[in-house]
Backbone as CSV, one residue per row, in Angstrom:
resi,resn,N_x,N_y,N_z,CA_x,CA_y,CA_z,C_x,C_y,C_z
1,MET,63.156,-52.233,-35.878,63.650,-50.872,-36.006,62.928,-49.997,-34.988
2,GLU,63.665,-49.127,-34.288,63.033,-48.278,-33.294,62.393,-47.072,-33.958
3,LYS,61.371,-46.536,-33.300,60.656,-45.387,-33.810,61.561,-44.154,-33.758
4,SER,61.442,-43.313,-34.750,62.214,-42.080,-34.799,61.805,-41.150,-33.654
5,ALA,62.750,-40.336,-33.195,62.489,-39.375,-32.127,61.633,-38.207,-32.605
6,VAL,61.462,-38.097,-33.894,60.722,-36.961,-34.447,59.887,-37.430,-35.638
7,ASN,58.703,-36.832,-35.756,57.853,-37.090,-36.905,57.227,-35.773,-37.332
8,ILE,57.303,-35.492,-38.604,56.639,-34.312,-39.140,55.281,-34.781,-39.636
9,ASP,54.240,-34.283,-38.983,52.894,-34.748,-39.260,52.339,-34.189,-40.563
10,SER,52.569,-32.896,-40.799,51.989,-32.271,-41.994,52.607,-30.904,-42.214
11,THR,52.320,-30.360,-43.378,52.690,-28.987,-43.687,51.637,-28.406,-44.603
12,LYS,51.423,-27.125,-44.460,50.578,-26.358,-45.369,51.156,-24.952,-45.401
13,PHE,50.640,-24.119,-46.290,51.208,-22.788,-46.435,51.254,-22.073,-45.085
14,GLY,52.457,-21.712,-44.651,52.646,-20.970,-43.418,52.739,-21.798,-42.155
15,GLU,52.735,-23.130,-42.279,52.722,-23.957,-41.072,53.352,-25.329,-41.318
16,ILE,53.990,-25.835,-40.270,54.494,-27.200,-40.262,54.168,-27.786,-38.887
17,THR,53.667,-29.018,-38.853,53.296,-29.667,-37.595,54.285,-30.790,-37.322
18,ILE,54.965,-30.686,-36.173,56.023,-31.621,-35.803,55.667,-32.240,-34.456
19,ASN,55.625,-33.564,-34.420,55.251,-34.285,-33.190,53.968,-33.719,-32.580
20,GLY,53.003,-33.428,-33.438,51.693,-32.974,-32.990,51.573,-31.497,-32.682
21,LYS,52.671,-30.746,-32.772,52.632,-29.320,-32.442,52.830,-28.475,-33.704
22,PRO,51.886,-27.553,-33.977,52.041,-26.698,-35.163,53.018,-25.543,-34.910
23,TYR,53.791,-25.218,-35.929,54.722,-24.091,-35.898,54.425,-23.225,-37.121
24,ASP,54.424,-21.907,-36.921,54.175,-20.997,-38.043,55.472,-20.321,-38.489
25,SER,56.566,-21.053,-38.350,57.892,-20.549,-38.694,58.609,-21.585,-39.558
26,ASP,59.585,-21.115,-40.309,60.499,-22.056,-40.942,61.239,-22.791,-39.832
27,MET,61.536,-24.068,-40.060,62.137,-24.889,-39.010,63.293,-25.716,-39.563
28,THR,64.242,-26.004,-38.668,65.267,-27.001,-38.927,64.995,-28.136,-37.949
29,VAL,64.902,-29.357,-38.476,64.513,-30.518,-37.685,65.632,-31.556,-37.780
30,TYR,66.092,-32.017,-36.620,67.181,-32.982,-36.547,66.636,-34.368,-36.224
31,TRP,67.313,-35.403,-36.716,66.894,-36.785,-36.485,66.755,-37.114,-35.003
32,SER,67.488,-36.399,-34.165,67.472,-36.630,-32.715,66.205,-36.105,-32.051
33,GLY,65.451,-35.297,-32.781,64.264,-34.670,-32.219,64.466,-33.198,-31.905
34,ARG,65.698,-32.729,-32.006,65.973,-31.310,-31.757,65.352,-30.466,-32.857
35,LEU,64.751,-29.355,-32.462,64.138,-28.418,-33.395,64.788,-27.060,-33.246
36,ALA,64.899,-26.334,-34.345,65.428,-24.976,-34.309,64.613,-24.105,-35.262
37,PHE,64.256,-22.922,-34.795,63.593,-21.960,-35.669,64.637,-21.398,-36.623
38,ARG,64.206,-21.096,-37.832,65.114,-20.457,-38.777,64.422,-19.254,-39.397
39,SER,65.221,-18.294,-39.836,64.634,-17.115,-40.470,64.081,-17.505,-41.840
40,LYS,63.107,-16.763,-42.290,62.438,-17.075,-43.559,63.281,-16.575,-44.739
41,GLU,64.428,-17.162,-44.892,65.324,-16.815,-45.992,64.994,-17.663,-47.223
42,HIS,65.259,-17.099,-48.385,64.994,-17.825,-49.622,66.241,-18.469,-50.219
43,VAL,67.355,-18.374,-49.485,68.595,-19.027,-49.912,69.215,-19.690,-48.686
44,LEU,69.610,-20.947,-48.837,70.360,-21.622,-47.782,71.818,-21.232,-47.966
45,GLU,72.336,-20.461,-47.008,73.698,-19.935,-47.094,74.673,-20.788,-46.292
46,LEU,75.943,-20.567,-46.530,77.020,-21.360,-45.951,77.019,-21.337,-44.418
47,GLY,76.822,-20.179,-43.802,76.863,-20.080,-42.338,75.838,-20.987,-41.674
48,GLU,74.613,-20.969,-42.158,73.562,-21.832,-41.605,73.910,-23.306,-41.824
49,PHE,74.404,-23.628,-42.984,74.729,-25.017,-43.307,75.881,-25.528,-42.440
50,MET,76.869,-24.678,-42.178,78.000,-25.108,-41.353,77.552,-25.448,-39.935
51,LYS,76.585,-24.694,-39.393,76.039,-25.018,-38.065,75.373,-26.395,-38.084
52,ILE,74.671,-26.693,-39.138,73.998,-27.988,-39.269,75.029,-29.117,-39.359
53,LEU,76.110,-28.874,-40.089,77.143,-29.912,-40.254,77.794,-30.299,-38.931
54,ARG,77.816,-29.382,-37.960,78.412,-29.698,-36.655,77.715,-30.860,-35.968
55,GLU,76.469,-31.111,-36.332,75.694,-32.212,-35.733,76.031,-33.564,-36.368
56,GLY,76.727,-33.552,-37.497,77.149,-34.795,-38.138,76.100,-35.522,-38.964
57,PRO,75.269,-34.800,-39.721,74.274,-35.496,-40.540,74.915,-36.210,-41.719
58,GLU,74.237,-37.237,-42.184,74.644,-37.868,-43.440,73.769,-37.396,-44.599
59,ILE,72.583,-36.874,-44.253,71.614,-36.417,-45.253,71.018,-35.101,-44.774
60,VAL,70.836,-34.164,-45.705,70.099,-32.938,-45.432,68.995,-32.831,-46.481
61,VAL,67.759,-32.739,-45.998,66.593,-32.581,-46.869,66.146,-31.135,-46.762
62,ILE,66.047,-30.472,-47.903,65.665,-29.069,-47.923,64.277,-28.947,-48.517
63,GLY,63.343,-28.472,-47.687,62.002,-28.157,-48.164,62.026,-26.747,-48.712
64,THR,61.909,-26.631,-50.018,62.122,-25.359,-50.702,60.903,-24.449,-50.697
65,GLY,59.893,-24.797,-49.906,58.669,-23.999,-49.838,57.527,-24.725,-50.523
66,GLN,56.348,-24.195,-50.359,55.173,-24.837,-50.946,55.210,-24.781,-52.474
67,THR,55.900,-23.764,-53.019,56.016,-23.652,-54.472,57.463,-23.717,-54.958
68,GLY,58.422,-23.933,-54.038,59.798,-24.196,-54.442,60.699,-23.002,-54.661
69,VAL,60.559,-21.933,-53.872,61.365,-20.737,-54.109,62.756,-20.759,-53.483
70,VAL,62.980,-21.599,-52.471,64.274,-21.594,-51.772,65.369,-22.203,-52.638
71,LYS,66.484,-21.529,-52.669,67.648,-21.987,-53.429,68.772,-22.365,-52.458
72,VAL,69.717,-23.115,-52.961,70.896,-23.512,-52.193,72.097,-22.833,-52.825
73,SER,72.879,-22.126,-51.995,74.038,-21.435,-52.550,75.043,-22.458,-53.086
74,PRO,75.801,-22.083,-54.111,76.803,-22.998,-54.667,77.827,-23.440,-53.617
75,GLU,78.158,-22.556,-52.666,79.121,-22.902,-51.623,78.593,-24.029,-50.731
76,VAL,77.293,-24.015,-50.456,76.678,-25.085,-49.665,76.761,-26.397,-50.418
77,ALA,76.411,-26.379,-51.684,76.450,-27.600,-52.492,77.872,-28.168,-52.539
78,GLN,78.860,-27.302,-52.688,80.252,-27.748,-52.750,80.705,-28.330,-51.415
79,LEU,80.378,-27.656,-50.309,80.775,-28.146,-48.994,80.104,-29.490,-48.693
80,ALA,78.837,-29.628,-49.039,78.131,-30.896,-48.823,78.835,-32.015,-49.576
81,ASP,79.222,-31.737,-50.812,79.938,-32.731,-51.614,81.278,-33.085,-50.958
82,ASN,82.000,-32.076,-50.503,83.303,-32.310,-49.858,83.179,-33.136,-48.586
83,LYS,82.080,-32.927,-47.842,81.869,-33.618,-46.563,81.090,-34.924,-46.728
84,HIS,80.755,-35.275,-47.968,79.998,-36.500,-48.275,78.633,-36.506,-47.599
85,VAL,77.997,-35.335,-47.583,76.632,-35.195,-47.076,75.720,-35.060,-48.287
86,LYS,74.730,-35.929,-48.365,73.802,-35.918,-49.497,72.723,-34.867,-49.250
87,ILE,72.489,-34.018,-50.235,71.440,-33.003,-50.154,70.315,-33.372,-51.114
88,TYR,69.090,-33.317,-50.584,67.884,-33.479,-51.397,67.100,-32.182,-51.318
89,ARG,66.644,-31.684,-52.470,65.836,-30.463,-52.526,64.490,-30.807,-53.152
90,GLU,63.440,-30.529,-52.410,62.085,-30.798,-52.905,61.142,-29.735,-52.346
91,ILE,59.979,-29.572,-52.979,58.988,-28.700,-52.361,58.689,-29.254,-50.971
92,THR,58.304,-28.393,-50.075,58.200,-28.779,-48.662,57.315,-30.002,-48.411
93,PRO,56.132,-30.129,-49.014,55.345,-31.346,-48.736,56.087,-32.641,-49.090
94,LYS,56.794,-32.665,-50.194,57.566,-33.844,-50.594,58.779,-34.027,-49.677
95,ALA,59.419,-32.907,-49.298,60.579,-32.973,-48.411,60.196,-33.545,-47.047
96,VAL,59.004,-33.228,-46.563,58.515,-33.783,-45.296,58.440,-35.311,-45.390
97,GLU,57.889,-35.815,-46.486,57.803,-37.271,-46.682,59.195,-37.900,-46.697
98,MET,60.123,-37.262,-47.398,61.492,-37.782,-47.472,62.147,-37.794,-46.098
99,PHE,62.027,-36.681,-45.362,62.620,-36.598,-44.031,62.095,-37.726,-43.147
100,ASN,60.782,-37.885,-43.097,60.194,-38.930,-42.254,60.689,-40.317,-42.651
101,ALA,60.793,-40.579,-43.940,61.264,-41.891,-44.397,62.706,-42.132,-43.942
102,PHE,63.577,-41.153,-44.121,64.968,-41.308,-43.683,65.051,-41.476,-42.165
103,ALA,64.332,-40.632,-41.420,64.366,-40.689,-39.956,63.848,-42.042,-39.461
104,ASN,62.797,-42.536,-40.083,62.221,-43.813,-39.663,63.104,-45.006,-40.009
105,HIS,64.072,-44.794,-40.874,65.048,-45.839,-41.201,66.361,-45.628,-40.446
106,GLY,66.325,-44.774,-39.420,67.492,-44.602,-38.561,68.622,-43.788,-39.144
107,ARG,68.337,-43.026,-40.199,69.394,-42.226,-40.822,69.607,-40.920,-40.058
108,LYS,70.820,-40.409,-40.094,71.145,-39.119,-39.482,70.762,-38.034,-40.485
109,VAL,69.510,-37.613,-40.403,68.948,-36.667,-41.365,68.560,-35.374,-40.668
110,VAL,68.810,-34.280,-41.363,68.366,-32.960,-40.920,67.456,-32.414,-42.016
111,GLY,66.340,-31.864,-41.593,65.419,-31.218,-42.540,65.394,-29.729,-42.309
112,ILE,65.485,-28.981,-43.399,65.381,-27.526,-43.366,64.125,-27.204,-44.152
113,PHE,63.131,-26.629,-43.470,61.816,-26.475,-44.102,61.367,-25.026,-44.159
114,HIS,61.127,-24.558,-45.385,60.525,-23.246,-45.634,59.025,-23.494,-45.760
115,VAL,58.210,-22.789,-44.981,56.791,-23.128,-44.928,55.878,-22.235,-45.757
116,THR,56.427,-21.184,-46.349,55.605,-20.361,-47.226,56.081,-20.563,-48.668
117,CYS,55.825,-19.596,-49.496,56.136,-19.633,-50.926,57.108,-20.726,-51.269
């Protein structure tokens, strides 16, 4: 199995380290290695999710924050179901582990990570 193009090294309150580089922003991380900054929203809304779907993921892992405050709008959950995209929601440290495991197994995974609350 080939090594994933991206690895999330760690996360702590206010920070996520990806491929050795720390970021103090919420991030969207694609299996291809592409990174995107995201606003520190506490709800994953349909518009943001539709942009992610254009990349063709099979899995989306949502890091809901260090204490789990981020929610997923019902419209996102419904669209994911319609498009056969599996969504996992976990506190960010657990979501990082899940993302890395999927990426290292060659899955088309996108991670959306909230790095604070």
